[in-house]
VONU-530731 format. One record per residue: residue number from 1; residue in one letter; x, y, z of N, C-alpha, C, O in turn. Coordinates in pm, 1 decimal. Last residue first. Layout:
BEGIN
NUM, A, X, Y, Z, X, Y, Z, X, Y, Z, X, Y, Z $
...
***
This chain:
BEGIN
41, X, 9677.0, 10498.4, 11653.0, 9534.6, 10528.5, 11664.5, 9485.6, 10536.2, 11797.8, 9366.8, 10561.0, 11818.5 $
40, X, 9938.2, 10419.3, 11679.5, 9911.6, 10551.5, 11625.4, 9767.6, 10593.7, 11653.6, 9740.1, 10711.7, 11675.4 $
39, X, 10161.7, 10241.4, 11882.5, 10023.4, 10261.5, 11838.9, 10000.9, 10404.1, 11793.3, 10040.5, 10498.8, 11861.2 $
38, X, 10484.8, 10195.1, 11736.7, 10403.6, 10240.8, 11848.6, 10261.3, 10261.5, 11797.6, 10242.4, 10295.8, 11680.9 $
37, X, 10563.3, 10095.6, 11494.8, 10622.0, 10037.5, 11616.0, 10542.2, 10076.8, 11740.5, 10533.6, 10000.6, 11836.8 $
36, X, 10366.0, 10023.9, 11213.0, 10400.1, 10118.3, 11318.8, 10452.8, 10046.3, 11441.9, 10394.2, 9948.1, 11487.6 $
35, X, 10269.9, 9836.5, 11034.0, 10414.1, 9860.4, 11038.9, 10457.0, 9952.1, 11153.6, 10575.4, 9956.2, 11187.0 $
34, X, 9992.1, 9833.6, 11060.8, 10067.3, 9708.8, 11072.1, 10215.8, 9732.7, 11093.4, 10280.9, 9656.1, 11164.4 $
33, X, 9924.7, 10102.0, 11015.8, 9893.3, 10038.8, 11144.4, 9973.1, 9911.1, 11165.6, 10017.1, 9883.5, 11277.2 $
32, X, 10008.5, 10129.7, 10747.8, 10067.4, 10212.8, 10853.8, 10045.0, 10147.0, 10989.6, 10138.0, 10137.6, 11069.7 $
31, X, 9840.2, 9948.9, 10615.6, 9985.9, 9930.4, 10613.5, 10051.5, 10007.6, 10726.8, 10140.5, 9955.8, 10794.2 $
30, X, 9593.4, 10073.1, 10661.3, 9617.6, 9937.3, 10710.4, 9767.3, 9909.1, 10717.9, 9815.2, 9851.9, 10815.8 $
29, X, 9614.5, 10316.5, 10525.8, 9609.3, 10316.2, 10672.0, 9636.6, 10177.6, 10730.0, 9696.6, 10166.2, 10836.8 $
28, X, 9849.5, 10284.8, 10248.9, 9718.0, 10297.0, 10310.9, 9725.2, 10288.7, 10461.8, 9829.9, 10257.5, 10518.5 $
27, X, 10055.7, 10417.4, 10009.0, 10052.7, 10364.4, 10144.9, 9915.9, 10391.1, 10206.6, 9872.0, 10505.7, 10215.4 $
26, X, 10169.4, 10332.4, 9679.3, 10080.5, 10408.0, 9768.4, 10070.1, 10338.5, 9905.0, 10075.3, 10215.8, 9913.9 $
25, X, 10521.5, 10247.9, 9643.5, 10378.9, 10218.2, 9626.3, 10295.2, 10308.5, 9717.1, 10343.8, 10355.7, 9819.8 $
24, X, 10784.9, 10253.9, 9700.5, 10742.7, 10324.1, 9580.7, 10595.4, 10303.7, 9549.0, 10549.6, 10338.2, 9440.1 $
23, X, 10901.7, 10139.7, 9928.3, 10829.5, 10055.5, 9833.3, 10796.2, 10122.3, 9701.0, 10781.0, 10054.3, 9599.6 $
22, X, 11049.2, 10333.7, 10072.1, 11094.6, 10195.1, 10066.1, 11030.8, 10116.7, 9951.5, 11097.5, 10037.0, 9885.4 $
21, X, 10893.8, 10563.9, 10042.6, 11032.6, 10564.4, 9995.0, 11083.1, 10421.1, 9978.6, 11152.4, 10390.8, 9881.4 $
20, X, 10660.7, 10478.0, 10170.3, 10657.3, 10512.7, 10028.0, 10797.6, 10511.9, 9969.2, 10817.8, 10464.2, 9857.5 $
19, X, 10750.5, 10447.4, 10431.8, 10702.0, 10330.5, 10358.8, 10699.2, 10358.0, 10208.2, 10731.9, 10270.2, 10128.3 $
18, X, 10819.8, 10716.3, 10495.1, 10918.8, 10607.8, 10500.9, 10876.4, 10487.3, 10417.2, 10956.0, 10432.2, 10341.2 $
17, X, 10568.1, 10846.2, 10464.6, 10683.0, 10883.0, 10381.5, 10787.0, 10771.2, 10379.5, 10836.8, 10735.3, 10272.9 $
16, X, 10413.0, 10714.0, 10662.3, 10371.2, 10717.5, 10522.3, 10490.2, 10745.0, 10431.9, 10510.8, 10674.5, 10333.1 $
15, X, 10556.5, 10765.9, 10897.8, 10537.5, 10628.4, 10852.2, 10498.2, 10622.7, 10704.2, 10545.2, 10536.3, 10630.2 $
14, X, 10534.3, 11048.8, 10906.6, 10665.6, 10983.2, 10904.1, 10654.4, 10840.5, 10849.4, 10733.8, 10799.7, 10764.6 $
13, X, 10258.1, 11082.0, 10931.3, 10328.1, 11132.5, 10813.1, 10463.3, 11065.0, 10797.2, 10502.0, 11028.3, 10686.3 $
12, X, 10223.3, 10967.3, 11187.4, 10156.1, 10911.7, 11070.0, 10227.7, 10954.0, 10943.6, 10255.4, 10870.8, 10857.3 $
11, X, 10378.0, 11142.0, 11344.2, 10409.4, 10998.8, 11339.6, 10347.4, 10934.0, 11216.6, 10412.5, 10854.3, 11148.9 $
10, X, 10245.8, 11385.8, 11306.0, 10384.7, 11371.4, 11263.0, 10423.5, 11224.8, 11249.2, 10493.0, 11186.8, 11154.9 $
9, X, 10001.3, 11323.1, 11427.0, 10005.9, 11356.0, 11284.1, 10146.9, 11342.8, 11228.4, 10165.7, 11294.4, 11116.8 $
8, X, 10086.7, 11287.8, 11693.8, 10024.5, 11177.3, 11619.8, 10033.4, 11202.2, 11469.2, 10069.0, 11112.2, 11393.1 $
7, X, 10182.3, 11548.5, 11761.8, 10270.2, 11430.9, 11767.2, 10215.7, 11314.2, 11683.8, 10291.2, 11249.4, 11611.3 $
6, X, 10052.3, 11793.3, 11526.7, 10066.7, 11735.3, 11659.7, 10149.9, 11607.2, 11649.5, 10183.5, 11563.4, 11539.4 $
5, X, 10202.1, 12035.9, 11313.4, 10136.8, 11906.8, 11331.7, 10155.1, 11859.1, 11475.0, 10259.2, 11881.5, 11536.7 $
4, X, 10168.9, 12343.5, 11156.4, 10212.3, 12274.6, 11277.9, 10131.2, 12146.8, 11294.5, 10008.2, 12148.6, 11290.3 $
3, X, 10274.6, 12451.3, 10848.7, 10163.6, 12386.6, 10918.2, 10220.6, 12312.6, 11038.3, 10309.9, 12229.1, 11024.0 $
2, X, 10363.9, 12733.5, 10664.1, 10402.8, 12635.7, 10765.2, 10280.4, 12583.1, 10836.2, 10193.4, 12659.3, 10878.5 $
1, X, 10449.6, 12855.4, 10349.6, 10342.3, 12824.1, 10442.0, 10389.9, 12715.1, 10537.3, 10449.3, 12616.1, 10494.8 $
***
């Protein structure tokens, strides 16, 4: 199954996966917003 994501969704997913790999901890929206280099919202 393939799901097409828009640019924003891809950016959010990328940040979630990267942060999870780095920390091994669940990643919340607050963390994503603080760590994102470009505005996501």
